[in-house]
LOFI-310664 format. One record per residue (C-alpha): residue number from 1; z, x, y; residue in one letter. Coordinates in nm, 2 decimals. Last residue first. Example, Ala and Ser with C-alpha at 12.3 -4.5 7.8 and 13.67 -1.06 7.14 Angstrom:
2
vexdo=2 pz=0.71 px=1.37 py=-0.11 nuti=S;
vexdo=1 pz=0.78 px=1.23 py=-0.45 nuti=A;
//
This chain:
297
vexdo=297 pz=1.47 px=1.08 py=0.76 nuti=A;
vexdo=296 pz=1.73 px=0.85 py=0.61 nuti=A;
vexdo=295 pz=1.49 px=0.56 py=0.58 nuti=Q;
vexdo=294 pz=1.24 px=0.79 py=0.39 nuti=A;
vexdo=293 pz=1.50 px=0.93 py=0.15 nuti=Q;
vexdo=292 pz=1.62 px=0.58 py=0.06 nuti=N;
vexdo=291 pz=1.27 px=0.44 py=0.02 nuti=Y;
vexdo=290 pz=1.17 px=0.73 py=-0.21 nuti=L;
vexdo=289 pz=1.49 px=0.68 py=-0.42 nuti=N;
vexdo=288 pz=1.41 px=0.31 py=-0.45 nuti=Q;
vexdo=287 pz=1.06 px=0.37 py=-0.56 nuti=A;
vexdo=286 pz=1.20 px=0.62 py=-0.82 nuti=D;
vexdo=285 pz=1.44 px=0.36 py=-0.95 nuti=A;
vexdo=284 pz=1.20 px=0.07 py=-0.99 nuti=G;
vexdo=283 pz=0.92 px=-0.08 py=-0.77 nuti=F;
vexdo=282 pz=0.65 px=-0.14 py=-1.03 nuti=Y;
vexdo=281 pz=0.31 px=-0.01 py=-0.91 nuti=P;
vexdo=280 pz=0.03 px=-0.24 py=-0.80 nuti=G;
vexdo=279 pz=-0.28 px=-0.39 py=-0.96 nuti=F;
vexdo=278 pz=-0.58 px=-0.59 py=-0.85 nuti=M;
vexdo=277 pz=-0.78 px=-0.83 py=-1.06 nuti=W;
vexdo=276 pz=-1.12 px=-0.99 py=-0.96 nuti=N;
vexdo=275 pz=-1.31 px=-0.67 py=-1.06 nuti=P;
vexdo=274 pz=-1.20 px=-0.70 py=-1.43 nuti=F;
vexdo=273 pz=-1.43 px=-0.46 py=-1.62 nuti=L;
vexdo=272 pz=-1.43 px=-0.22 py=-1.33 nuti=N;
vexdo=271 pz=-1.05 px=-0.18 py=-1.33 nuti=I;
vexdo=270 pz=-0.86 px=-0.19 py=-0.99 nuti=K;
vexdo=269 pz=-0.60 px=0.02 py=-0.81 nuti=Y;
vexdo=268 pz=-0.30 px=0.04 py=-0.58 nuti=S;
vexdo=267 pz=-0.21 px=-0.25 py=-0.35 nuti=N;
vexdo=266 pz=0.17 px=-0.23 py=-0.29 nuti=V;
vexdo=265 pz=0.48 px=-0.35 py=-0.47 nuti=S;
vexdo=264 pz=0.82 px=-0.53 py=-0.42 nuti=N;
vexdo=263 pz=0.82 px=-0.63 py=-0.05 nuti=V;
vexdo=262 pz=1.05 px=-0.92 py=0.02 nuti=T;
vexdo=261 pz=0.91 px=-1.21 py=0.23 nuti=G;
vexdo=260 pz=0.84 px=-1.33 py=0.58 nuti=T;
vexdo=259 pz=0.54 px=-1.50 py=0.74 nuti=G;
vexdo=258 pz=0.76 px=-1.78 py=0.88 nuti=T;
vexdo=257 pz=0.59 px=-2.09 py=0.75 nuti=A;
vexdo=256 pz=0.40 px=-1.92 py=0.47 nuti=E;
vexdo=255 pz=0.73 px=-1.81 py=0.33 nuti=S;
vexdo=254 pz=0.71 px=-1.52 py=0.08 nuti=F;
vexdo=253 pz=0.98 px=-1.52 py=-0.20 nuti=A;
vexdo=252 pz=0.82 px=-1.20 py=-0.34 nuti=R;
vexdo=251 pz=0.58 px=-1.00 py=-0.13 nuti=F;
vexdo=250 pz=0.31 px=-0.74 py=-0.21 nuti=W;
vexdo=249 pz=0.24 px=-0.51 py=0.07 nuti=P;
vexdo=248 pz=-0.08 px=-0.32 py=0.17 nuti=G;
vexdo=247 pz=-0.10 px=0.04 py=0.04 nuti=G;
vexdo=246 pz=-0.47 px=0.03 py=-0.05 nuti=S;
vexdo=245 pz=-0.65 px=-0.25 py=0.14 nuti=A;
vexdo=244 pz=-0.90 px=0.00 py=0.28 nuti=G;
vexdo=243 pz=-1.12 px=-0.03 py=-0.03 nuti=G;
vexdo=242 pz=-1.16 px=-0.38 py=-0.16 nuti=T;
vexdo=241 pz=-0.96 px=-0.71 py=-0.19 nuti=M;
vexdo=240 pz=-1.08 px=-0.96 py=-0.45 nuti=D;
vexdo=239 pz=-0.74 px=-1.06 py=-0.59 nuti=C;
vexdo=238 pz=-0.60 px=-1.21 py=-0.91 nuti=T;
vexdo=237 pz=-0.27 px=-1.04 py=-0.98 nuti=M;
vexdo=236 pz=-0.13 px=-0.73 py=-1.15 nuti=G;
vexdo=235 pz=0.20 px=-0.55 py=-1.22 nuti=I;
vexdo=234 pz=0.29 px=-0.19 py=-1.29 nuti=G;
vexdo=233 pz=0.36 px=0.01 py=-1.61 nuti=N;
vexdo=232 pz=0.00 px=0.14 py=-1.61 nuti=S;
vexdo=231 pz=-0.33 px=0.11 py=-1.77 nuti=L;
vexdo=230 pz=-0.34 px=-0.27 py=-1.75 nuti=F;
vexdo=229 pz=-0.07 px=-0.45 py=-1.55 nuti=A;
vexdo=228 pz=0.19 px=-0.70 py=-1.66 nuti=N;
vexdo=227 pz=0.14 px=-1.03 py=-1.48 nuti=F;
vexdo=226 pz=0.18 px=-1.16 py=-1.12 nuti=T;
vexdo=225 pz=0.13 px=-1.53 py=-1.02 nuti=R;
vexdo=224 pz=-0.09 px=-1.59 py=-0.72 nuti=G;
vexdo=223 pz=-0.17 px=-1.51 py=-0.36 nuti=S;
vexdo=222 pz=-0.43 px=-1.30 py=-0.19 nuti=C;
vexdo=221 pz=-0.43 px=-1.20 py=0.18 nuti=Y;
vexdo=220 pz=-0.66 px=-1.05 py=0.44 nuti=I;
vexdo=219 pz=-0.56 px=-0.92 py=0.78 nuti=L;
vexdo=218 pz=-0.89 px=-0.89 py=0.98 nuti=K;
vexdo=217 pz=-1.11 px=-0.62 py=1.13 nuti=T;
vexdo=216 pz=-1.14 px=-0.40 py=0.82 nuti=G;
vexdo=215 pz=-1.50 px=-0.51 py=0.75 nuti=D;
vexdo=214 pz=-1.48 px=-0.71 py=0.43 nuti=Y;
vexdo=213 pz=-1.77 px=-0.78 py=0.18 nuti=P;
vexdo=212 pz=-1.79 px=-0.49 py=0.16 nuti=A;
vexdo=211 pz=-1.53 px=-0.21 py=0.22 nuti=A;
vexdo=210 pz=-1.28 px=-0.25 py=0.50 nuti=A;
vexdo=209 pz=-0.99 px=-0.42 py=0.32 nuti=P;
vexdo=208 pz=-0.70 px=-0.47 py=0.57 nuti=Y;
vexdo=207 pz=-0.41 px=-0.57 py=0.35 nuti=G;
vexdo=206 pz=-0.18 px=-0.84 py=0.22 nuti=F;
vexdo=205 pz=-0.05 px=-0.95 py=-0.12 nuti=A;
vexdo=204 pz=0.14 px=-1.27 py=-0.19 nuti=Y;
vexdo=203 pz=0.34 px=-1.32 py=-0.51 nuti=T;
vexdo=202 pz=0.47 px=-1.59 py=-0.74 nuti=N;
vexdo=201 pz=0.66 px=-1.41 py=-1.01 nuti=D;
vexdo=200 pz=0.63 px=-1.21 py=-1.32 nuti=A;
vexdo=199 pz=0.75 px=-0.85 py=-1.31 nuti=K;
vexdo=198 pz=1.13 px=-0.91 py=-1.31 nuti=P;
vexdo=197 pz=1.29 px=-0.72 py=-1.02 nuti=L;
vexdo=196 pz=1.40 px=-0.36 py=-1.03 nuti=N;
vexdo=195 pz=1.36 px=-0.30 py=-0.65 nuti=F;
vexdo=194 pz=1.37 px=-0.49 py=-0.33 nuti=A;
vexdo=193 pz=1.23 px=-0.47 py=0.03 nuti=I;
vexdo=192 pz=1.28 px=-0.69 py=0.33 nuti=G;
vexdo=191 pz=1.02 px=-0.71 py=0.60 nuti=Q;
vexdo=190 pz=1.05 px=-0.56 py=0.95 nuti=A;
vexdo=189 pz=1.01 px=-0.65 py=1.32 nuti=G;
vexdo=188 pz=0.73 px=-0.54 py=1.54 nuti=V;
vexdo=187 pz=0.90 px=-0.37 py=1.84 nuti=V;
vexdo=186 pz=1.25 px=-0.30 py=1.71 nuti=D;
vexdo=185 pz=1.09 px=-0.23 py=1.38 nuti=T;
vexdo=184 pz=0.89 px=0.06 py=1.53 nuti=L;
vexdo=183 pz=1.16 px=0.24 py=1.74 nuti=S;
vexdo=182 pz=1.14 px=0.24 py=2.12 nuti=Q;
vexdo=181 pz=1.13 px=0.52 py=2.37 nuti=G;
vexdo=180 pz=0.77 px=0.46 py=2.47 nuti=N;
vexdo=179 pz=0.67 px=0.51 py=2.10 nuti=L;
vexdo=178 pz=0.93 px=0.65 py=1.86 nuti=Q;
vexdo=177 pz=0.81 px=0.86 py=1.56 nuti=G;
vexdo=176 pz=0.68 px=0.72 py=1.24 nuti=V;
vexdo=175 pz=0.82 px=0.76 py=0.89 nuti=V;
vexdo=174 pz=0.55 px=0.70 py=0.63 nuti=I;
vexdo=173 pz=0.63 px=0.61 py=0.27 nuti=A;
vexdo=172 pz=0.43 px=0.64 py=-0.05 nuti=G;
vexdo=171 pz=0.40 px=0.47 py=-0.38 nuti=I;
vexdo=170 pz=0.15 px=0.54 py=-0.66 nuti=D;
vexdo=169 pz=0.42 px=0.60 py=-0.93 nuti=Y;
vexdo=168 pz=0.25 px=0.46 py=-1.24 nuti=N;
vexdo=167 pz=-0.08 px=0.61 py=-1.12 nuti=I;
vexdo=166 pz=0.06 px=0.96 py=-1.17 nuti=D;
vexdo=165 pz=-0.06 px=1.18 py=-0.88 nuti=E;
vexdo=164 pz=0.05 px=1.50 py=-1.06 nuti=S;
vexdo=163 pz=0.35 px=1.65 py=-0.87 nuti=A;
vexdo=162 pz=0.37 px=1.44 py=-0.55 nuti=H;
vexdo=161 pz=0.28 px=1.12 py=-0.74 nuti=W;
vexdo=160 pz=0.56 px=1.19 py=-0.99 nuti=Q;
vexdo=159 pz=0.81 px=1.29 py=-0.72 nuti=P;
vexdo=158 pz=0.75 px=0.97 py=-0.53 nuti=T;
vexdo=157 pz=0.56 px=1.02 py=-0.21 nuti=A;
vexdo=156 pz=0.67 px=1.10 py=0.15 nuti=F;
vexdo=155 pz=0.52 px=1.13 py=0.50 nuti=T;
vexdo=154 pz=0.69 px=1.27 py=0.81 nuti=A;
vexdo=153 pz=0.65 px=1.24 py=1.19 nuti=R;
vexdo=152 pz=0.38 px=0.98 py=1.16 nuti=A;
vexdo=151 pz=0.21 px=0.86 py=1.48 nuti=A;
vexdo=150 pz=0.26 px=0.50 py=1.58 nuti=W;
vexdo=149 pz=-0.04 px=0.35 py=1.76 nuti=T;
vexdo=148 pz=0.07 px=0.06 py=1.99 nuti=G;
vexdo=147 pz=0.17 px=-0.30 py=1.95 nuti=Y;
vexdo=146 pz=-0.16 px=-0.45 py=2.04 nuti=P;
vexdo=145 pz=-0.36 px=-0.17 py=1.88 nuti=A;
vexdo=144 pz=-0.72 px=-0.26 py=1.93 nuti=N;
vexdo=143 pz=-1.00 px=-0.12 py=1.72 nuti=G;
vexdo=142 pz=-1.09 px=-0.45 py=1.55 nuti=N;
vexdo=141 pz=-0.74 px=-0.60 py=1.57 nuti=D;
vexdo=140 pz=-0.46 px=-0.39 py=1.40 nuti=Y;
vexdo=139 pz=-0.13 px=-0.59 py=1.39 nuti=A;
vexdo=138 pz=0.06 px=-0.27 py=1.32 nuti=P;
vexdo=137 pz=-0.13 px=0.06 py=1.37 nuti=V;
vexdo=136 pz=0.03 px=0.33 py=1.16 nuti=F;
vexdo=135 pz=-0.07 px=0.70 py=1.20 nuti=A;
vexdo=134 pz=-0.14 px=1.00 py=0.98 nuti=V;
vexdo=133 pz=-0.33 px=1.28 py=1.15 nuti=N;
vexdo=132 pz=-0.32 px=1.48 py=0.83 nuti=T;
vexdo=131 pz=-0.33 px=1.38 py=0.46 nuti=H;
vexdo=130 pz=-0.13 px=1.55 py=0.19 nuti=Y;
vexdo=129 pz=-0.32 px=1.76 py=-0.06 nuti=A;
vexdo=128 pz=-0.36 px=1.77 py=-0.43 nuti=G;
vexdo=127 pz=-0.65 px=1.53 py=-0.47 nuti=D;
vexdo=126 pz=-0.47 px=1.26 py=-0.27 nuti=L;
vexdo=125 pz=-0.16 px=1.24 py=-0.06 nuti=K;
vexdo=124 pz=-0.04 px=0.99 py=0.21 nuti=V;
vexdo=123 pz=-0.26 px=0.68 py=0.12 nuti=C;
vexdo=122 pz=-0.27 px=0.80 py=-0.24 nuti=H;
vexdo=121 pz=0.10 px=0.72 py=-0.27 nuti=G;
vexdo=120 pz=0.05 px=0.36 py=-0.16 nuti=A;
vexdo=119 pz=0.22 px=0.22 py=0.15 nuti=T;
vexdo=118 pz=0.57 px=0.15 py=0.29 nuti=V;
vexdo=117 pz=0.64 px=0.21 py=0.66 nuti=V;
vexdo=116 pz=0.97 px=0.33 py=0.78 nuti=T;
vexdo=115 pz=1.08 px=0.36 py=1.15 nuti=S;
vexdo=114 pz=1.39 px=0.15 py=1.20 nuti=K;
vexdo=113 pz=1.59 px=0.46 py=1.10 nuti=N;
vexdo=112 pz=1.82 px=0.26 py=0.87 nuti=A;
vexdo=111 pz=1.53 px=0.07 py=0.73 nuti=S;
vexdo=110 pz=1.39 px=-0.28 py=0.70 nuti=T;
vexdo=109 pz=1.02 px=-0.26 py=0.62 nuti=V;
vexdo=108 pz=0.70 px=-0.19 py=0.82 nuti=A;
vexdo=107 pz=0.39 px=-0.25 py=0.62 nuti=N;
vexdo=106 pz=0.09 px=-0.05 py=0.51 nuti=G;
vexdo=105 pz=-0.29 px=-0.04 py=0.48 nuti=S;
vexdo=104 pz=-0.55 px=0.23 py=0.42 nuti=C;
vexdo=103 pz=-0.79 px=0.42 py=0.64 nuti=S;
vexdo=102 pz=-1.01 px=0.73 py=0.66 nuti=A;
vexdo=101 pz=-1.12 px=0.99 py=0.91 nuti=N;
vexdo=100 pz=-1.31 px=1.27 py=0.73 nuti=R;
vexdo=99 pz=-1.22 px=1.64 py=0.68 nuti=G;
vexdo=98 pz=-1.09 px=1.61 py=0.33 nuti=Q;
vexdo=97 pz=-0.87 px=1.32 py=0.43 nuti=Y;
vexdo=96 pz=-0.78 px=1.25 py=0.79 nuti=T;
vexdo=95 pz=-0.54 px=0.96 py=0.85 nuti=F;
vexdo=94 pz=-0.52 px=0.59 py=0.95 nuti=F;
vexdo=93 pz=-0.28 px=0.33 py=0.82 nuti=V;
vexdo=92 pz=-0.37 px=-0.03 py=0.91 nuti=R;
vexdo=91 pz=-0.11 px=-0.29 py=0.97 nuti=G;
vexdo=90 pz=0.14 px=-0.53 py=0.84 nuti=A;
vexdo=89 pz=0.47 px=-0.59 py=1.03 nuti=T;
vexdo=88 pz=0.30 px=-0.78 py=1.32 nuti=K;
vexdo=87 pz=0.09 px=-1.04 py=1.14 nuti=V;
vexdo=86 pz=0.36 px=-1.05 py=0.86 nuti=V;
vexdo=85 pz=0.61 px=-1.21 py=1.10 nuti=A;
vexdo=84 pz=0.44 px=-1.54 py=1.13 nuti=G;
vexdo=83 pz=0.07 px=-1.63 py=1.17 nuti=G;
vexdo=82 pz=-0.09 px=-1.86 py=0.90 nuti=G;
vexdo=81 pz=-0.45 px=-1.75 py=0.96 nuti=T;
vexdo=80 pz=-0.47 px=-1.48 py=0.69 nuti=W;
vexdo=79 pz=-0.83 px=-1.41 py=0.62 nuti=A;
vexdo=78 pz=-0.92 px=-1.49 py=0.26 nuti=S;
vexdo=77 pz=-0.89 px=-1.30 py=-0.07 nuti=G;
vexdo=76 pz=-0.84 px=-1.47 py=-0.41 nuti=G;
vexdo=75 pz=-0.60 px=-1.75 py=-0.31 nuti=N;
vexdo=74 pz=-0.36 px=-1.91 py=-0.55 nuti=P;
vexdo=73 pz=-0.13 px=-2.19 py=-0.40 nuti=F;
vexdo=72 pz=-0.16 px=-2.49 py=-0.62 nuti=A;
vexdo=71 pz=-0.09 px=-2.30 py=-0.94 nuti=L;
vexdo=70 pz=-0.30 px=-2.23 py=-1.24 nuti=P;
vexdo=69 pz=-0.11 px=-2.14 py=-1.56 nuti=A;
vexdo=68 pz=-0.07 px=-1.78 py=-1.63 nuti=V;
vexdo=67 pz=-0.20 px=-1.61 py=-1.95 nuti=T;
vexdo=66 pz=-0.02 px=-1.29 py=-2.02 nuti=T;
vexdo=65 pz=-0.24 px=-0.99 py=-1.96 nuti=P;
vexdo=64 pz=-0.52 px=-0.92 py=-2.22 nuti=E;
vexdo=63 pz=-0.48 px=-0.59 py=-2.40 nuti=G;
vexdo=62 pz=-0.56 px=-0.25 py=-2.26 nuti=T;
vexdo=61 pz=-0.25 px=-0.04 py=-2.37 nuti=R;
vexdo=60 pz=-0.32 px=0.33 py=-2.35 nuti=V;
vexdo=59 pz=-0.31 px=0.51 py=-2.68 nuti=T;
vexdo=58 pz=-0.68 px=0.44 py=-2.74 nuti=P;
vexdo=57 pz=-0.77 px=0.68 py=-2.45 nuti=R;
vexdo=56 pz=-0.94 px=0.52 py=-2.15 nuti=V;
vexdo=55 pz=-1.31 px=0.59 py=-2.09 nuti=A;
vexdo=54 pz=-1.42 px=0.26 py=-2.24 nuti=S;
vexdo=53 pz=-1.18 px=0.08 py=-2.00 nuti=L;
vexdo=52 pz=-1.40 px=0.19 py=-1.71 nuti=P;
vexdo=51 pz=-1.17 px=0.27 py=-1.41 nuti=A;
vexdo=50 pz=-1.22 px=0.14 py=-1.06 nuti=T;
vexdo=49 pz=-1.11 px=0.31 py=-0.73 nuti=R;
vexdo=48 pz=-0.97 px=0.11 py=-0.44 nuti=I;
vexdo=47 pz=-1.15 px=0.34 py=-0.21 nuti=D;
vexdo=46 pz=-1.02 px=0.49 py=0.11 nuti=L;
vexdo=45 pz=-1.18 px=0.29 py=0.39 nuti=P;
vexdo=44 pz=-1.40 px=0.52 py=0.62 nuti=V;
vexdo=43 pz=-1.27 px=0.53 py=0.98 nuti=A;
vexdo=42 pz=-1.54 px=0.44 py=1.23 nuti=A;
vexdo=41 pz=-1.35 px=0.15 py=1.38 nuti=R;
vexdo=40 pz=-1.04 px=0.36 py=1.42 nuti=M;
vexdo=39 pz=-1.23 px=0.65 py=1.56 nuti=R;
vexdo=38 pz=-1.40 px=0.43 py=1.82 nuti=E;
vexdo=37 pz=-1.07 px=0.26 py=1.92 nuti=P;
vexdo=36 pz=-0.92 px=0.61 py=1.98 nuti=T;
vexdo=35 pz=-0.69 px=0.76 py=1.72 nuti=W;
vexdo=34 pz=-0.64 px=1.11 py=1.85 nuti=Y;
vexdo=33 pz=-0.45 px=1.01 py=2.16 nuti=A;
vexdo=32 pz=-0.14 px=0.90 py=1.96 nuti=D;
vexdo=31 pz=-0.14 px=1.25 py=1.82 nuti=S;
vexdo=30 pz=-0.07 px=1.29 py=1.45 nuti=A;
vexdo=29 pz=0.21 px=1.52 py=1.34 nuti=P;
vexdo=28 pz=0.10 px=1.84 py=1.17 nuti=A;
vexdo=27 pz=0.13 px=1.83 py=0.79 nuti=S;
vexdo=26 pz=0.41 px=1.95 py=0.56 nuti=Q;
vexdo=25 pz=0.42 px=1.63 py=0.36 nuti=A;
vexdo=24 pz=0.77 px=1.52 py=0.27 nuti=P;
vexdo=23 pz=0.88 px=1.57 py=-0.10 nuti=Q;
vexdo=22 pz=1.07 px=1.31 py=-0.30 nuti=V;
vexdo=21 pz=1.41 px=1.42 py=-0.42 nuti=A;
vexdo=20 pz=1.46 px=1.42 py=-0.80 nuti=I;
vexdo=19 pz=1.71 px=1.15 py=-0.90 nuti=L;
vexdo=18 pz=1.50 px=1.01 py=-1.18 nuti=S;
vexdo=17 pz=1.55 px=0.68 py=-1.36 nuti=L;
vexdo=16 pz=1.19 px=0.64 py=-1.46 nuti=T;
vexdo=15 pz=0.95 px=0.42 py=-1.29 nuti=L;
vexdo=14 pz=0.40 px=0.30 py=-0.95 nuti=A;
vexdo=13 pz=-0.60 px=0.33 py=-0.14 nuti=G;
vexdo=12 pz=-0.71 px=0.14 py=-0.34 nuti=A;
vexdo=11 pz=-0.72 px=0.39 py=-0.64 nuti=L;
vexdo=10 pz=-0.99 px=0.37 py=-0.89 nuti=T;
vexdo=9 pz=-0.85 px=0.51 py=-1.21 nuti=L;
vexdo=8 pz=-1.03 px=0.78 py=-1.40 nuti=L;
vexdo=7 pz=-0.82 px=1.05 py=-1.24 nuti=R;
vexdo=6 pz=-0.50 px=0.88 py=-1.37 nuti=T;
vexdo=5 pz=-0.64 px=0.90 py=-1.72 nuti=V;
vexdo=4 pz=-0.69 px=1.27 py=-1.69 nuti=A;
vexdo=3 pz=-0.35 px=1.32 py=-1.53 nuti=R;
vexdo=2 pz=-0.16 px=1.17 py=-1.83 nuti=N;
vexdo=1 pz=0.01 px=0.83 py=-1.84 nuti=M;
//
């Protein structure tokens, strides 16, 4: 997909078999003290942008997704009240973008450094520049950080997102520093992550949408069967989440009883003609390369 089409997409705030190393952001580390409760509450949600299909070039596939039979579990975007591990591993991502404080979502995953958070590419870099003051707040609760505010020591994106912000590769990773001598996943736990899986499966998506009708104070979830995405090589599902949900995790084999699953995509973009659908990048070889470099940092 070319850059012009990518710019038309509304990003929420993504693969070829490439061994090119992903690039870390060269930004100053965030200060724990910077993200006060007042700044977190006032952070503007980074939009899940929307793209008009009429503006897309004819070479881009825009056909109907595969019809999926209704299931008992689908949910289009409600507050998560089930508890479990996801309440601690998911959180809000805060950063400064073009001089304003903004927010996305992210999730702690199993990693060698016990410090890796997976999010969307546009939640670490957008419009040609990496964000500054990046921090992760697991289990965010209306300005409160019950497990601390974890400042980023490095941020990463796939090489395609780094080079041209290609929506097919809208995947980012945040490596946080220790807090009070402890590593992130020793404190909040971690979810599994997988790559190169079939696209269609029962899936749960989580995030902290902060644009109307949501306010960023609660962890929201959607659930349903995924299908092939429009405008990208990714996957889609029925979901009403809005800006601020960008970067939130998509889980395969998710257990409502334990709140655990396997991350295989993140909230990425929407299309204005289909506001009830949300799309995420496919986790293939480049996503795996990104994860491997982040967990080794």
